[in-house]
Structures are given as structure tokens and as C-alpha cells.
N, C-alpha and C positions, 0 to 999 in steps of 0.2 A: 691791347694797349689801353691805358687809362684814358678816360674822357678828359680832354683838356679844354672843353668849352668854357669860356669865362663865366663865372658866377654872376648873377644879377644882384648888385648891391641893394636894390630896393626890395628884394624878396628875402624874408628872414630865412636863415639856414634851416631851421626846423621845418619850414614849409617846403624848402627845396628837397629835403630828405623825403618827406611824404610824397612829393611828386615823383621823385626819382625811383622810389620803391613801390609805387602803386601797383604795377603789374605783378611783381613778385609777391606782394602782400595778398593780392586777390588769389593768386595761385595757391598760396599756403592755406588761406582760409577755406578754399574750395577743394582741398585735396580729398582724394577718395577715402583715405583712412578717417579723417576728421568728419567727413560727411556721414560715413557709415557708423562711426562711434556715436556721434551726437544725434544721429537719426534713429538710434535704437536697434541697429542691425547687428551690433556686437554686444557681448556681455561684459561684465565688470572685469574679467581677466584682461581684456584689451586696455581698459582704463588703467589698470594696475601696471601693465607693461609700459604703457605710455608714460606714466608717472615715474617709473624706474629709469626711463631714458632721460627725463628731466633732471634726475639726480646727477647724472654725469655732466650735464650742461651747466647746472648751477654750481656744482663743485668747482668746475673750471672758472666760472665767473667770479666766485667768492673767495677762492683760496688765496688770492694775492691782494685782498682788500687792504691789509695793514700796510703793505708797501705802496699800493696805488693811492692811498689816502693822502699822501704827501706830494703826489705828482701834480704839477701845475695844470696839466690838461685833464687828466682823468679824476684827480682828487675831488673836485666839486660834485661829482656824480656818485661818490661813495657815501651812501646814506644808510645808516644802520636800520632804518625803518623799512628798507626794501629787502633786507636779507631773507632768503627763502629756503636755504638748505635745511635748517632744523625743522621747518614746517613740512618739507617734503619727506623727511624721515619719519615724522609723526604719521603722515598719510600712508606711507609705505608699510609701517608697522600695523596700521589699522586694516589696510587692504590685504596685506600678505602674511600677517602673523609674525611670530617671533623669528622666523627664518628668512625674513625679507632680504637681509644682506646677501644671502646666497643666491638670490634672484637678480642681483645687480650686474647682469651681463649687458655690455653695451653692444647695440647693433653696429654694423660697420659704419653706417652714416653718422650715428651718434658719436662714435669714436673720432671720426674725422672732424665733426663739428666741435667737440670738446677740445681737441688738439689745436684747432685754429684759434679758439678763444684763449687758450693758455698761451699760445705763441704771441698773440697780440698783448695779453696782459704782461708778458715778460719783456717784449721788445718794441711794442708800438702802442703807447697809451691812447692816441687818437683813434686807432683801429679798434682798441678795446671799447671805447665809448660807443662805436657803431653797434657792437654786440650788446652792450649794456642797454642801449636805447631800444633795440628791436625786441629784447626780452622783457624788460621790466615795464616799459610803457604798454607793451602788449598785454602783460599780466593785469595791469590796472584797467585795461579797456576790454578787448575781446575775451580775456581770461575770465571775466565775470560771467560771460555767457556760458563758458564751459562749466564753471562752478555750479550755476543754477541748473543746467541741463543734467550734469552728472548726479547732483543731489536728487533730482526727480527720478532719473532712470534707475538708480541703484539704491534708493531709500537711504541716502546719506544725510546727516545733519546739514542744514543750509550753510552754516559757517563753522562746522565742526570736523571731527575726524573723517578723513578721506578727502576733504577739499580744503584743508587749512592752508595749503600752498597759495590759494587764491584769495585768502583773507588777509588784508593789510590793516591789522588792528591799530597800528600806530599812525596811520594816515587817516585823519578824521574827515578830510575834504579831498577826495581823489581828484576832482576837477581842478581845484586850486593847485594841488601838487603837480599835476600834469602841465599846467600853465607855467609853473616855476621851472619845471624840468625843461620845457621847450625854450624858456629864456636862457637857461644854461647852454643849450645847444646853439642858440643864436649868438651867444657870447664866447663860443669855443675859441680858446686862445691858440689858433693856428692860422696860417696864411691860406690864400685861396687855392693854391696847388694842393696843400694838404687837405683842404675841405673836399676837393674833388676825389682824393683818395678815400676819404671817409665815406663819401657817397657810394663809391664802388664797394666798399666793405659792408655797407648797409645792405646793398643788393646781394652781396655774397652771403650775408647772414640769413636773409630770407631763403635763399636757394639751399643753404645747408639745412635749414629747418625743414623745407619741403622734402629734401632727400631722406630725412628721418621718417617723415610721414610715408614716403614710398616704401621704405624698409618695413615699417609697421603694417602697411597694407599687404605686403607679401606674406607676412607672418599671420595675418588675420584676414584671409580672403573671404569675400562674400559671394555666394553663388547668385548670379543674375539671370533673369529670364531672357530668353532670346539670344 
């Protein structure tokens, strides 16, 4: 059942989202796959596979932008400077060569994640905002750690081919952009009951992301001592 605890009017909605998802956020950040990949235990093939899974997720996020741009709830969040799909394709071509499209097989958890995003984009704009937030604000924050670490591990240009997904060339001041984004969340044009549903969908988004990491960990196991 959804959480029906009244929202605190004095607490900005963006802060409520951060608080409500703190546990899921930490679980995703500390997943076995990400720890192994960013810790140097996996080779560039794992990074390529991870990037290919992102393609499915961002295809689902961005394929309905033209329609969502006019929606009163989701529309304010549709910002062209955030678009990532074309950059993902550049990275995949660099990492996988000319045959990268043949490698675009979605893991089961990825397919489930993408299907949920597409469902929200089609039927529930406020739920779509939950997925938009967890992905794009994450890319502007923790995603920058992934970019720097991947560039060092696999000798990729710091802001070039292989990690272009993480480079937001049209956002000159990421900190200011994130503040503006959080203001949009605080002003989300829905009532308190709908905000509770959005909080639940934000938690679901993190759980779906963690499930993708679990599938990737199964595909790229690391032998551990003991």
C-alpha cells in the first residue's frame, strides 16, 4: 500500500525526495557491480555492457519528449540540454566499434526498468518525473565520479569518446542547474496524495536501477578470496 503519511509543508518536496530515497540511493551506489567496476576489478567490457544498458533506459526516457514537453506536470523538466541518447550512441560506437547496435541486448532487469519508464511517460507524467529526477540529477552528480574513474581506468579522454554521456556541454553551471531543478520539484503541480505516489515511484526507480546492477554483477562475477 502507498505511504499516506501527510507531507510536511515546511519541508521542500525535493528534500523530502532525498530523505525518502536515501536508503535506496546508498544501496545503488554501493552495489557489487559498481564497486567492482569502479574499483578496477573489471575490464572495459563491463563498462561497455553497462553503457549499453543505459541506452535502453535513456531511450525510454527520451522517446516521448515531444509529447511530454507540453504536459503541465512533466513539461518543465523536458530540457534539451539534458538529452543523453545521442551521446550514449557516440560512446557505444567508440567502445564497441561499428557493430555496437548488435550488442544492444537488454538484461531482464533493464527491460523491466525501461518498460516502467515508458509506462509512466505514456500514462503518468508525475511518475515519469520521478524517473527523470533519479537519472538526470544523478548523472550531474555521482555520474561525474563514474566519468573520471572510467577515464583513468581505461585511458579514455576525460570529456571525450567513451564518456560523452557524462559530459553536459550545454550546462555551464551544474550546481545552479541542480538548484533550479530542485525548485521545479518543489513547485510540482500535483496535490499531496500525488506527491506521496511520486515519492514511492522515486524509491521504485532506485530499486529498478539496483536490479540492473545485480544482473550485471551476475554477468561479470569477480572471484573473491575466502
